[in-house]
C-alpha positions as CSV (number, residue, x, y, z in Angstrom):
1,X,-26.1,-28.3,-10.8
2,X,-24.6,-25.1,-12.1
3,X,-25.8,-21.5,-12.0
4,X,-27.5,-21.0,-15.5
5,X,-26.0,-17.7,-16.3
6,X,-22.8,-16.3,-17.9
7,X,-20.4,-15.3,-15.4
8,X,-17.8,-12.9,-16.7
9,X,-14.5,-12.2,-14.8
10,X,-13.5,-8.9,-16.7
11,X,-10.5,-8.3,-14.6
12,X,-8.2,-9.7,-12.2
13,X,-7.2,-5.9,-11.4
14,X,-8.5,-4.4,-8.3
15,X,-8.1,-1.1,-6.5
16,X,-8.3,-2.5,-3.2
17,X,-6.4,-5.2,-1.5
18,X,-8.8,-6.7,1.1
19,X,-7.0,-8.8,3.7
20,X,-9.2,-11.9,2.9
21,X,-9.1,-11.6,-0.7
22,X,-7.9,-14.9,-2.6
23,X,-7.3,-13.6,-5.9
24,X,-9.2,-16.5,-7.5
25,X,-6.0,-18.5,-7.7
26,X,-5.4,-17.3,-11.3
27,X,-2.7,-15.5,-12.7
28,X,-2.9,-11.6,-13.1
29,X,-4.0,-10.0,-16.8
30,X,-2.3,-6.9,-17.6
31,X,-4.7,-6.6,-20.5
32,X,-7.7,-8.3,-21.2
33,X,-8.1,-10.2,-24.3
34,X,-11.8,-10.0,-24.8
35,X,-13.4,-6.7,-26.0
36,X,-16.9,-5.3,-25.5
37,X,-17.7,-7.0,-28.9
38,X,-16.5,-10.3,-27.9
39,X,-18.7,-10.2,-24.7
40,X,-21.7,-9.1,-26.8
41,X,-21.2,-12.1,-29.4
42,X,-20.6,-14.5,-26.3
43,X,-24.0,-13.7,-24.6
44,X,-26.0,-13.6,-27.8
45,X,-24.7,-17.3,-28.2
46,X,-25.3,-18.3,-24.6
47,X,-28.8,-16.9,-24.7
48,X,-29.9,-18.2,-28.0
49,X,-28.5,-21.7,-27.3
50,X,-28.8,-22.5,-23.6
51,X,-31.5,-19.5,-22.8
52,X,-29.3,-18.0,-20.4
53,X,-30.3,-14.3,-19.9
54,X,-28.5,-13.4,-17.0
55,X,-24.9,-12.0,-16.6
56,X,-22.7,-11.3,-13.8
57,X,-19.7,-9.3,-14.3
58,X,-17.1,-9.8,-11.7
59,X,-13.5,-9.6,-11.1
60,X,-11.1,-8.0,-9.6
61,X,-12.9,-4.9,-9.7
62,X,-14.9,-4.7,-12.9
63,X,-14.9,-1.0,-12.7
64,X,-11.3,-0.6,-13.4
65,X,-11.6,-1.6,-16.9
66,X,-12.0,1.5,-19.0
67,X,-14.3,0.0,-21.6
68,X,-16.7,-1.1,-18.8
69,X,-19.7,1.0,-19.9
70,X,-19.2,-0.2,-23.4
71,X,-19.3,-3.9,-22.3
72,X,-22.4,-3.1,-20.1
73,X,-24.3,-1.6,-23.1
74,X,-23.7,-4.2,-25.5
75,X,-25.1,-6.7,-23.2
76,X,-28.2,-4.9,-22.4
77,X,-28.8,-4.4,-26.0
78,X,-28.9,-8.0,-26.4
79,X,-31.4,-7.8,-23.5
80,X,-29.1,-9.3,-21.0
81,X,-30.2,-9.2,-17.3
82,X,-26.9,-7.7,-15.6
83,X,-25.7,-8.1,-12.0
84,X,-22.3,-6.5,-11.5
85,X,-20.1,-7.2,-8.5
86,X,-18.1,-4.4,-7.3
87,X,-16.5,-2.5,-4.2
88,X,-18.6,0.7,-5.2
89,X,-15.5,3.3,-5.1
90,X,-15.5,3.7,-8.8
91,X,-19.1,3.7,-9.6
92,X,-19.4,7.4,-9.6
93,X,-18.0,7.8,-12.9
94,X,-20.2,5.4,-14.6
95,X,-23.5,6.5,-13.0
96,X,-25.1,6.8,-16.4
97,X,-24.5,3.3,-17.3
98,X,-26.4,2.0,-14.2
99,X,-29.8,2.4,-16.1
100,X,-28.8,-0.9,-17.7
101,X,-27.7,-2.6,-14.7
102,X,-30.3,-5.0,-12.9
103,X,-28.5,-5.4,-9.5
104,X,-25.5,-4.2,-7.9
105,X,-23.7,-6.6,-5.5
106,X,-21.6,-4.2,-3.5
107,X,-19.1,-5.4,-1.3
108,X,-18.9,-3.7,2.0
109,X,-17.7,-5.2,5.3
110,X,-18.1,-2.7,8.1
111,X,-19.9,0.5,8.7
112,X,-17.1,1.7,10.7
113,X,-14.4,3.8,8.7
114,X,-11.5,2.4,10.4
115,X,-12.5,-1.2,10.5
116,X,-13.2,-0.8,6.7
117,X,-10.1,0.9,5.8
118,X,-8.3,-1.9,7.7
119,X,-10.1,-4.8,5.9
120,X,-9.9,-3.1,2.3
121,X,-6.2,-1.8,3.1
122,X,-6.9,1.8,1.8
123,X,-7.4,5.0,3.9
124,X,-10.8,7.0,3.9
125,X,-12.4,5.1,1.5
126,X,-15.9,4.2,3.2
127,X,-17.3,8.1,3.0
128,X,-16.7,7.9,-0.8
129,X,-18.7,4.5,-0.8
130,X,-21.7,5.7,1.1
131,X,-21.7,8.7,-1.0
132,X,-21.9,6.7,-4.2
133,X,-24.6,4.7,-2.6
134,X,-26.7,7.7,-1.7
135,X,-26.5,8.8,-5.2
136,X,-27.6,5.5,-6.6
137,X,-30.8,5.3,-4.3
138,X,-31.5,9.0,-5.3
139,X,-31.3,8.5,-9.1
140,X,-32.1,5.0,-9.5
141,X,-34.4,4.2,-6.5
142,X,-35.7,0.7,-8.1
143,X,-32.2,-0.7,-8.6
144,X,-31.7,-3.6,-6.8
145,X,-28.9,-3.4,-4.2
146,X,-27.2,-6.2,-2.2
147,X,-24.5,-5.9,0.3
148,X,-22.0,-8.2,0.4
149,X,-19.9,-8.8,3.6
150,X,-17.4,-11.0,4.8
151,X,-16.9,-11.5,8.5
152,X,-13.5,-11.6,9.9
153,X,-12.7,-12.6,13.4
154,X,-11.3,-9.9,15.4
155,X,-12.2,-7.1,12.6
156,X,-16.0,-6.8,11.9
157,X,-17.6,-9.7,13.9
158,X,-18.8,-7.5,16.7
159,X,-22.6,-8.1,17.2
160,X,-23.6,-4.4,17.8
161,X,-21.7,-3.7,14.5
162,X,-23.4,-6.2,12.7
163,X,-26.8,-4.9,14.0
164,X,-25.7,-1.5,12.7
165,X,-25.1,-2.8,9.4
166,X,-28.4,-4.4,9.2
167,X,-29.9,-1.3,10.1
168,X,-28.0,0.6,7.2
169,X,-29.2,-2.1,4.9
170,X,-33.0,-1.4,6.0
171,X,-32.7,2.3,5.5
172,X,-31.6,2.2,1.9
173,X,-33.8,-0.8,1.1
174,X,-30.9,-3.2,0.2
175,X,-30.6,-7.0,1.0
176,X,-27.4,-8.3,2.6
177,X,-25.3,-11.5,1.7
178,X,-23.1,-12.8,4.4
179,X,-20.2,-15.0,2.9
180,X,-18.4,-17.6,4.2
181,X,-15.3,-17.5,2.1
182,X,-13.5,-20.9,2.2
183,X,-10.0,-19.9,1.3
184,X,-6.5,-20.8,2.2
185,X,-6.0,-17.0,3.6
186,X,-4.4,-16.4,6.9
187,X,-7.5,-14.8,8.1
188,X,-10.1,-16.6,10.0
189,X,-13.3,-16.3,8.3
190,X,-16.6,-16.5,10.5
191,X,-18.9,-19.2,9.4
192,X,-22.5,-18.8,8.5
193,X,-23.5,-21.2,11.4
194,X,-22.2,-18.7,13.7
195,X,-23.3,-15.5,11.9
196,X,-26.7,-17.3,12.3
197,X,-26.3,-17.3,15.7
198,X,-25.0,-13.8,16.0
199,X,-28.2,-12.6,14.3
200,X,-30.5,-14.5,16.6
201,X,-28.2,-12.7,19.7
202,X,-29.1,-9.4,18.3
203,X,-32.8,-9.9,17.9
204,X,-33.1,-10.2,14.1
205,X,-36.4,-11.9,13.6
206,X,-36.4,-13.7,10.7
207,X,-37.8,-16.6,8.7
208,X,-35.9,-19.2,7.5
209,X,-36.6,-19.5,3.8
210,X,-34.5,-22.5,2.5
211,X,-31.8,-24.4,4.2
212,X,-29.3,-26.1,1.6
213,X,-25.9,-24.7,1.1
214,X,-27.1,-21.3,1.5
215,X,-30.1,-19.7,4.0
216,X,-32.3,-17.1,3.0
217,X,-33.6,-15.0,6.0
218,X,-36.1,-12.2,6.4
219,X,-38.0,-10.2,8.7
220,X,-40.3,-8.6,6.2
221,X,-38.3,-5.6,5.6
222,X,-34.4,-6.7,5.2
223,X,-33.4,-10.0,3.6
224,X,-30.1,-11.7,4.5
225,X,-28.7,-14.5,2.7
226,X,-25.9,-16.7,4.5
227,X,-23.9,-18.5,1.9
228,X,-20.7,-20.7,1.7
229,X,-18.4,-19.7,-1.3
230,X,-15.4,-21.5,-2.5
231,X,-12.3,-19.7,-4.1
232,X,-10.2,-21.2,-6.6
233,X,-7.0,-22.0,-4.4
234,X,-9.2,-23.3,-1.6
235,X,-11.3,-25.9,-3.4
236,X,-9.0,-28.8,-2.3
237,X,-10.8,-28.1,1.2
238,X,-13.5,-30.4,0.4
239,X,-14.2,-33.7,-1.5
240,X,-14.5,-33.0,-5.5
241,X,-18.1,-34.6,-5.6
242,X,-19.0,-32.3,-2.7
243,X,-18.2,-29.4,-4.4
244,X,-19.8,-30.4,-7.8
245,X,-23.3,-31.3,-6.1
246,X,-23.2,-28.1,-4.3
247,X,-21.2,-25.3,-5.2
248,X,-20.1,-25.6,-8.9
249,X,-20.5,-23.0,-11.8
250,X,-18.0,-21.8,-14.2
251,X,-16.4,-18.4,-15.1
252,X,-15.1,-16.9,-18.5
253,X,-11.7,-15.3,-17.8
254,X,-10.5,-12.4,-19.2
255,X,-8.1,-14.4,-21.6
256,X,-11.3,-16.1,-23.0
257,X,-11.0,-19.6,-21.2
258,X,-14.1,-21.4,-19.4
259,X,-12.8,-22.0,-15.9
260,X,-15.1,-25.2,-15.7
261,X,-13.9,-26.8,-12.4
262,X,-11.5,-25.7,-9.7
263,X,-10.2,-29.6,-10.0
264,X,-9.4,-29.3,-13.6
265,X,-5.9,-29.4,-14.7
266,X,-6.6,-26.9,-17.7
267,X,-9.2,-24.7,-18.6
268,X,-11.2,-24.9,-22.0
269,X,-10.1,-22.2,-24.2
270,X,-13.1,-20.5,-26.2
271,X,-10.8,-17.4,-27.2
272,X,-10.5,-18.4,-30.9
273,X,-13.9,-19.1,-31.6
274,X,-15.0,-16.1,-29.9
275,X,-12.6,-14.0,-32.2
276,X,-13.5,-15.9,-35.4
277,X,-17.3,-15.7,-34.5
278,X,-17.2,-19.2,-34.8
279,X,-20.7,-19.9,-33.3
280,X,-21.0,-23.5,-34.0
281,X,-17.6,-24.7,-32.4
282,X,-18.3,-22.3,-29.3
283,X,-21.6,-23.9,-28.7
284,X,-19.8,-27.5,-28.8
285,X,-17.2,-26.0,-26.2
286,X,-19.8,-24.9,-24.0
287,X,-21.4,-28.3,-24.1
288,X,-18.0,-29.8,-23.0
289,X,-18.0,-27.6,-20.2
290,X,-21.3,-28.5,-19.1
291,X,-20.8,-32.1,-19.1
292,X,-18.0,-31.5,-16.5
293,X,-20.5,-29.9,-14.0
294,X,-22.3,-31.8,-11.1
295,X,-22.2,-35.2,-10.4
296,X,-21.5,-36.9,-13.8
297,X,-17.9,-34.8,-13.9
298,X,-15.3,-37.0,-15.3
299,X,-12.6,-35.1,-13.6
300,X,-14.1,-35.8,-10.0
301,X,-14.9,-39.2,-11.1
302,X,-10.9,-39.9,-12.0
303,X,-10.1,-38.0,-8.8
304,X,-12.2,-40.5,-6.5
305,X,-10.3,-43.4,-7.9
306,X,-7.5,-44.3,-5.8
307,X,-4.1,-43.2,-7.5
308,X,-2.4,-46.7,-6.5
309,X,-5.2,-48.2,-8.9
310,X,-4.6,-45.4,-11.9
311,X,-6.6,-42.5,-10.7
312,X,-5.5,-39.0,-10.4
313,X,-3.6,-38.2,-7.2
314,X,-4.3,-35.5,-4.9
315,X,-0.9,-33.9,-5.3
316,X,-0.3,-33.7,-9.0
317,X,3.6,-33.9,-8.2
318,X,2.9,-36.9,-6.1
319,X,6.9,-37.6,-5.4
320,X,7.8,-34.1,-4.4
321,X,8.7,-33.5,-0.6
322,X,6.4,-30.9,1.0
323,X,7.4,-30.7,4.5
324,X,10.9,-28.9,4.6
325,X,12.5,-28.4,7.6
326,X,14.3,-26.8,8.7
327,X,13.6,-23.6,6.3
328,X,16.8,-21.7,5.7
329,X,15.5,-18.2,5.5
330,X,17.2,-15.1,5.0
331,X,17.4,-14.1,8.6
332,X,18.9,-17.7,9.2
333,X,21.7,-17.1,6.6
334,X,22.5,-13.8,7.9
335,X,22.7,-14.9,11.4
336,X,25.2,-17.7,10.3
337,X,27.0,-15.4,8.7
338,X,27.3,-12.9,11.5
339,X,28.5,-15.7,13.7
340,X,31.0,-16.7,11.4
341,X,32.5,-13.4,11.8
342,X,32.3,-13.3,15.5
343,X,33.4,-16.7,16.8
344,X,33.0,-20.4,16.0
345,X,34.2,-21.7,18.8
346,X,33.0,-20.3,22.4
347,X,34.6,-21.8,25.6
348,X,32.1,-20.0,28.1
349,X,28.8,-18.7,28.2
350,X,29.3,-15.5,26.5
351,X,27.9,-14.7,22.9
352,X,25.3,-16.5,21.2
353,X,25.4,-19.3,24.2
354,X,24.5,-16.5,26.7
355,X,21.8,-14.9,24.5
356,X,20.4,-18.3,23.7
357,X,20.4,-19.7,27.2
358,X,19.0,-16.5,28.9
359,X,16.1,-16.4,26.3
360,X,15.3,-20.0,27.0
361,X,15.4,-20.0,30.6
362,X,13.3,-16.7,30.7
363,X,10.7,-18.5,28.4
364,X,10.7,-21.7,30.6
365,X,10.7,-19.4,33.9
366,X,13.7,-21.4,35.3
367,X,16.8,-20.3,36.7
368,X,19.4,-22.1,34.6
369,X,19.9,-23.4,30.8
370,X,22.8,-25.1,29.7
371,X,23.3,-25.9,25.9
372,X,25.1,-29.3,24.6
373,X,26.2,-30.8,21.6
374,X,23.0,-33.0,21.2
375,X,19.9,-33.6,22.8
376,X,21.4,-37.0,24.0
377,X,24.2,-35.2,25.6
378,X,21.6,-32.8,27.2
379,X,19.9,-36.2,28.9
380,X,23.2,-37.5,30.0
381,X,23.8,-33.9,31.7
382,X,20.5,-34.4,33.2
383,X,21.3,-37.8,34.7
384,X,24.7,-36.9,35.7
385,X,23.6,-34.1,37.3
386,X,21.2,-36.0,39.8
387,X,24.2,-38.0,40.5
388,X,22.9,-41.2,39.3
389,X,25.3,-44.5,39.7
390,X,25.8,-48.1,39.8
391,X,22.9,-49.6,42.0
392,X,20.1,-47.0,41.0
393,X,17.4,-47.3,39.2
394,X,15.3,-45.2,37.1
395,X,11.8,-45.7,35.8
396,X,11.7,-45.0,32.1
397,X,9.2,-45.0,29.4
398,X,9.2,-48.4,27.4
399,X,7.9,-46.5,24.4
400,X,10.4,-43.7,23.4
401,X,13.3,-43.0,21.4
402,X,16.2,-45.0,22.8
403,X,18.4,-41.8,23.3
404,X,16.1,-41.3,26.2
405,X,17.2,-44.0,28.2
406,X,20.9,-44.8,26.7
407,X,22.8,-41.9,28.9
408,X,21.5,-43.9,31.7
409,X,23.4,-46.9,30.7
410,X,26.6,-44.5,30.8
411,X,26.1,-43.8,34.4
412,X,25.9,-47.5,35.6
413,X,22.1,-47.2,36.8
414,X,19.7,-49.4,35.7
415,X,16.7,-48.5,33.4
416,X,13.3,-49.9,34.5
417,X,10.9,-50.1,31.8
418,X,7.2,-49.0,31.9
419,X,4.4,-49.6,29.5
420,X,2.5,-46.7,27.9
421,X,-0.9,-45.0,27.7
422,X,-3.2,-44.3,25.0
423,X,-0.9,-41.5,23.8
424,X,2.3,-43.3,23.8
425,X,3.4,-41.5,27.2
426,X,4.4,-43.3,30.2
427,X,1.2,-44.9,32.1
428,X,1.2,-43.5,35.6
429,X,-0.6,-46.6,37.1
430,X,2.6,-48.6,36.2
431,X,4.9,-46.2,37.5
432,X,3.7,-47.0,41.0
433,X,4.0,-50.8,40.6
434,X,8.0,-50.1,39.6
435,X,9.0,-48.4,42.7
436,X,11.3,-49.6,45.2
437,X,14.5,-48.6,47.4
438,X,16.6,-48.5,44.6
439,X,14.4,-46.0,42.5
440,X,16.1,-42.7,42.5
441,X,14.1,-41.0,39.7
442,X,11.4,-41.1,37.1
443,X,12.0,-39.8,33.5
444,X,9.3,-39.2,31.1
445,X,8.9,-38.3,27.2
446,X,6.2,-36.0,25.8
447,X,5.9,-38.0,23.1
448,X,5.1,-36.6,19.4
449,X,4.3,-33.5,21.4
450,X,1.6,-34.5,23.6
451,X,2.2,-33.6,27.4
452,X,2.4,-36.3,29.8
453,X,-0.1,-36.3,33.0
454,X,2.5,-34.1,34.9
455,X,0.6,-33.3,37.8
456,X,-0.1,-37.0,38.7
457,X,3.4,-38.2,37.9
458,X,4.8,-34.9,40.1
459,X,2.7,-36.3,42.8
460,X,4.1,-39.6,42.6
461,X,7.8,-38.4,42.5
462,X,7.1,-36.3,45.6
463,X,5.5,-39.2,47.6
464,X,8.3,-41.2,47.1
465,X,11.5,-38.7,47.3
466,X,12.2,-38.9,43.7
467,X,13.6,-36.8,41.1
468,X,11.1,-36.3,38.0
469,X,13.1,-35.7,34.7
470,X,11.5,-34.6,31.5
471,X,12.5,-35.5,28.0
472,X,10.9,-32.5,26.0
473,X,12.7,-33.3,22.4
474,X,9.5,-33.3,20.7
475,X,7.8,-30.5,23.0
476,X,9.3,-27.3,22.3
477,X,6.7,-24.7,23.5
478,X,4.0,-27.2,24.8
479,X,2.1,-26.4,27.9
480,X,0.4,-28.4,30.5
481,X,-2.5,-26.5,32.5
482,X,-0.6,-23.2,30.9
483,X,2.6,-24.2,32.4
484,X,5.3,-24.6,29.8
485,X,6.5,-28.3,29.5
486,X,10.2,-28.6,31.0
487,X,9.1,-26.8,34.1
488,X,7.2,-29.2,36.2
489,X,10.2,-31.7,36.5
490,X,13.5,-31.2,38.3
491,X,15.0,-30.8,35.1
492,X,14.4,-31.1,31.5
493,X,16.5,-31.7,28.2
494,X,15.5,-30.5,24.6
495,X,17.0,-31.9,21.5
496,X,18.0,-29.2,18.9
497,X,18.4,-31.8,16.2
498,X,17.6,-31.2,12.5
499,X,14.0,-32.2,12.7
500,X,12.8,-30.8,16.0
501,X,10.8,-27.7,16.2
502,X,13.8,-25.6,17.4
503,X,16.6,-26.8,15.6
504,X,20.3,-26.1,15.2
505,X,21.0,-29.4,13.0
506,X,22.3,-30.6,16.3
507,X,22.4,-29.5,19.7
508,X,20.5,-29.6,22.9
509,X,19.6,-27.7,26.0
510,X,19.2,-28.5,29.7
511,X,16.9,-26.4,32.1
512,X,16.5,-26.8,35.8
513,X,16.2,-24.8,38.8
514,X,18.2,-26.9,40.9
515,X,22.1,-25.7,41.1
516,X,23.5,-28.8,41.8
517,X,22.1,-30.3,38.8
518,X,23.4,-27.4,37.0
519,X,26.8,-27.5,38.5
520,X,27.0,-31.4,37.9
521,X,25.8,-31.0,34.3
522,X,28.6,-28.4,33.9
523,X,31.3,-30.9,35.2
524,X,30.2,-33.6,32.7
525,X,31.0,-31.7,29.4
526,X,31.8,-27.8,29.9
527,X,35.2,-28.2,31.7
528,X,37.5,-25.2,32.4
529,X,36.2,-21.8,31.5
530,X,32.4,-22.3,32.3
531,X,32.9,-24.6,35.5
532,X,35.4,-21.9,36.8
533,X,33.0,-19.1,35.9
534,X,29.7,-20.8,37.3
535,X,30.4,-23.0,40.0
536,X,30.8,-21.4,43.4
537,X,34.5,-21.7,44.4
538,X,33.5,-22.6,48.1
539,X,31.6,-25.6,46.3
540,X,33.3,-29.2,46.9
541,X,32.7,-29.4,43.3
542,X,34.8,-26.5,42.1
543,X,38.1,-28.3,42.8
544,X,37.0,-30.3,39.6
545,X,36.5,-27.1,37.4
546,X,39.6,-27.6,35.4
547,X,38.8,-31.0,34.1
548,X,35.5,-31.7,34.9
549,X,34.9,-35.4,33.8
550,X,37.2,-35.0,30.9
551,X,34.1,-34.7,28.5
552,X,33.7,-32.1,25.9
553,X,30.0,-31.6,25.1
554,X,29.8,-27.9,24.3
555,X,27.3,-27.2,21.4
556,X,28.7,-25.2,18.2
557,X,28.0,-21.6,18.1
558,X,26.6,-21.7,14.8
559,X,24.2,-24.4,15.5
560,X,23.0,-22.5,18.6
561,X,22.8,-19.1,16.5
562,X,20.3,-21.3,13.9
563,X,18.3,-22.5,17.0
564,X,18.2,-19.0,18.3
565,X,16.4,-17.8,15.0
566,X,13.9,-20.4,15.5
567,X,13.5,-20.0,19.0
568,X,12.4,-16.3,18.4
569,X,9.5,-17.6,16.7
570,X,8.2,-20.5,18.8
571,X,4.8,-19.2,19.7
572,X,4.1,-18.3,16.1
573,X,5.4,-21.7,14.5
574,X,3.0,-23.5,17.3
575,X,0.2,-21.1,16.7
576,X,0.0,-21.9,13.1
577,X,0.8,-25.8,14.1
578,X,-1.9,-26.0,16.3
579,X,-4.3,-24.3,13.7
580,X,-3.4,-26.9,11.2
581,X,-3.7,-29.9,13.6
582,X,-6.9,-28.7,14.9
583,X,-8.2,-28.6,11.3
584,X,-7.0,-32.2,10.5
585,X,-8.5,-33.4,13.6
586,X,-11.8,-31.9,12.8
587,X,-12.1,-33.1,9.6
588,X,-11.0,-36.6,10.4
589,X,-12.4,-37.3,13.8
590,X,-15.5,-39.3,12.7
591,X,-14.0,-41.4,10.1
592,X,-14.1,-45.2,10.9
593,X,-11.0,-47.0,11.1
594,X,-8.7,-44.4,12.1
595,X,-8.6,-42.4,15.4
596,X,-6.9,-39.0,15.4
597,X,-5.5,-38.3,18.8
598,X,-6.4,-35.1,20.2
599,X,-4.6,-33.5,22.9
600,X,-6.3,-33.6,26.4
601,X,-8.3,-30.4,27.3
602,X,-5.7,-28.9,29.7
603,X,-2.9,-29.3,27.3
604,X,-1.4,-27.5,24.4
605,X,0.6,-29.6,22.2
606,X,3.6,-28.5,20.3
607,X,3.0,-30.8,17.4
608,X,6.0,-32.5,16.5
609,X,3.8,-34.8,14.7
610,X,0.2,-35.5,14.8
611,X,-0.3,-39.3,15.4
612,X,-3.4,-41.4,14.2
613,X,-4.2,-44.9,15.0
614,X,-4.9,-47.3,12.3
615,X,-7.6,-50.2,13.0
616,X,-7.0,-52.7,10.4
617,X,-10.2,-54.8,11.4
618,X,-12.2,-51.8,10.8
619,X,-10.5,-51.0,7.6
620,X,-11.8,-54.2,5.8
621,X,-8.5,-56.1,6.6
622,X,-6.4,-53.5,4.7
623,X,-2.7,-53.4,6.6
624,X,-1.3,-50.3,7.7
625,X,1.6,-50.5,5.4
626,X,-1.2,-50.7,2.4
627,X,-3.0,-48.0,3.5
628,X,0.0,-45.9,3.8
629,X,1.3,-46.9,0.3
630,X,-2.1,-46.0,-1.0
631,X,-1.5,-42.2,0.6
632,X,2.1,-42.0,-0.7
633,X,0.3,-42.6,-4.4
634,X,-1.9,-39.7,-3.8
635,X,1.1,-37.6,-3.2
636,X,0.9,-37.5,0.7
637,X,4.6,-39.0,0.9
638,X,5.1,-37.5,4.5
639,X,2.6,-40.0,5.8
640,X,4.9,-42.1,7.9
641,X,5.2,-45.4,9.8
642,X,7.5,-44.7,12.7
643,X,10.1,-47.0,13.4
644,X,12.9,-45.5,15.3
645,X,10.7,-44.6,18.2
646,X,9.6,-48.1,19.7
647,X,9.2,-50.5,22.3
648,X,12.7,-50.4,23.8
649,X,12.5,-54.2,24.7
650,X,12.7,-55.1,21.1
651,X,16.0,-53.5,20.9
652,X,19.0,-55.5,21.1
653,X,20.8,-53.0,23.4
654,X,17.9,-53.6,26.1
655,X,18.3,-57.1,25.7
656,X,22.0,-58.0,26.0
657,X,23.8,-54.9,26.9
658,X,26.6,-56.2,28.5
659,X,28.5,-56.6,25.5
660,X,28.7,-52.8,25.4
661,X,28.7,-52.2,29.1
662,X,30.7,-54.9,30.5
663,X,30.8,-53.4,33.9
664,X,27.5,-53.1,34.9
665,X,26.2,-55.4,37.4
666,X,22.6,-55.9,36.3
667,X,20.6,-57.9,33.7
668,X,17.3,-56.8,32.0
669,X,14.8,-59.1,33.2
670,X,11.3,-58.2,31.9
671,X,8.4,-59.6,33.4
672,X,5.8,-57.0,31.6
673,X,5.1,-57.7,28.0
674,X,4.7,-54.0,27.5
675,X,1.4,-54.9,25.3
676,X,0.2,-51.2,25.1
677,X,3.6,-50.1,23.7
678,X,3.6,-52.9,21.2
679,X,0.1,-52.4,20.4
680,X,0.8,-48.4,19.9
681,X,3.6,-49.2,17.9
682,X,2.2,-51.5,15.6
683,X,-1.2,-49.3,14.6
684,X,0.1,-45.8,14.4
685,X,0.9,-43.4,11.6
686,X,2.5,-40.1,12.0
687,X,2.1,-37.0,10.0
688,X,4.1,-33.9,10.5
689,X,2.5,-30.6,10.9
690,X,3.6,-27.7,8.8
691,X,4.0,-24.2,10.3
692,X,4.3,-22.0,7.4
693,X,1.2,-19.3,7.2
694,X,1.2,-20.1,3.4
695,X,1.1,-24.1,3.6
696,X,-2.5,-24.2,4.8
697,X,-3.2,-26.0,1.1
698,X,-0.8,-28.6,1.8
699,X,-2.8,-29.7,5.0
700,X,-5.9,-29.5,3.0
701,X,-4.8,-31.7,0.6
702,X,-3.5,-34.2,3.1
703,X,-7.1,-34.2,4.6
704,X,-8.6,-34.9,1.5
705,X,-6.1,-37.8,0.5
706,X,-6.7,-39.3,3.8
707,X,-10.5,-39.2,3.1
708,X,-10.2,-40.2,-0.4
709,X,-8.4,-43.4,0.9
710,X,-10.4,-44.1,3.7
711,X,-13.7,-43.8,1.8
712,X,-12.6,-46.1,-1.1
713,X,-10.6,-48.4,1.0
714,X,-12.5,-51.4,-0.6
715,X,-10.2,-50.7,-3.6
716,X,-7.4,-52.0,-1.8
717,X,-8.7,-55.4,-0.8
């Protein structure tokens, strides 16, 4: 049901720039096209035809219109009951017209002047507002006054300040409306449930008058309304039917359109009818708009139908790629240009190599960091660094990208594959079963950015005098019990390939606190200058400094320059990713048929991807492939069935490897079936997690797309 009142957006212009403002998702109008006479005619028709006698004037800031007094007077002359939504600063120029106003909804977000200025992004405005309020109460004591406030975490959510705000309202005889504003803005809005708890904490004695989409609370002297409001650019946060049933209303825009529904592709224009004073056709347009409101909205009905079956896709441009990574920013462009003018070949650890390696080591609190031409090369450096040789065995995850293990083959050592746990990570219980006298190391991969159970694995390694090695290619910036991933093992390797969180297009980096591992890794691929500069001349390895092992695995300076720019923002990137991932988890966790993998309580993911387990049986027998195809039809084309990461025993290289490695003395002799790894591989889908602060709407629409397909799974039978 919609609000039976005329709601007029008089302008998009505003004298403030509030940090939470959603701008209604519409374009800015330099000149309003509707005049006071137009608004008078519009109201007259609506009152006569639909019995609407209430009018709300909103914006932007209505008082920036020079003709606002005329608009108010003309609507009042037609016996309109007028509410105006304003920030109150400019109202001192229009005191006379207040005699025509029924209620003022005044946006005021703090009684603390500094906090208020910070929120509205203007200086010394609160004293002006308070002065205007005092004048209003003096000259128009019976005028209804409501204080609208948006509570923002870290800004005005202090309980004592909220109490002060309520007491102010009590003194001036105003009601309060705390708004939970659903928007795609980066500021975190405190919800009405939390505000309700804060009211209880500060001792606000109230009676709960109603409890639907909004609550009205009173202690007998002051009324507090708690309300959820959806702004235009955030409607995609909920299902269309939910919005229509609870929150929908429509506005008249400054250019003379009926904005009927946030899901509508176009507004309904009434400009011509208003200008021509065409009452009959104006009524028809309003009747058409009303039909779109509520459960019978044809737009929402069409959106409920799956796009794969002819319905409207969640993303209008359904074939457009939306996960763009890496993002070539002006900063990256400039960094590349700067490097081109410095050097495109560096033989030692100077310049960008030194800068990046030092930053990387400091971030991970390790002594050494060494760049490589790829993540695979960094892994090779790690394996060679511990002195792997023929006859050695390394316990490895069965489920991983093959490059985690292939460098082991180059050393002559034998990989011993181990099944995975519920996260796709190595199963710690299976590790113990595979340890013998030949075992030299355990290597783990933090799959998709979900950290392994490092304390337990570290303990197993220590008890058996084994090296613990970490493949962190998915886990840049992830943490385990507040320790950076890559620092609990004896060494760790990170990929800087194009799709990795920290990327240079190609590249890799090894970190360790073990000087022996560092020196041997240097000899593997950084012969001559670096080896001579960094290996102790008294060490037996120094005699090989000139040649190393004859391999050249140095990174390219431009790649490292790009990676360095990304690395500067690693915590910011992961913070945004974490916010978006948690949003997805929260919204999808109770849907039957899919299991969204949440990180364990003591872990902080890097969110290389978010993993969802798909249960075909619970999904009416619909295959995972069919499910994903339906999501792609909705425009969620980045939903993916990962194939390159798989159980290694299914790859030919890990069945008959001697064709490529004829000198190896062993065969792969699997006794395990790696059932968990194959089950995991056959049942998961992945979603990339965006990291731009302006990309939340994409996440919201992905949530809608997944909910839509899950809720209508029967359509796919």
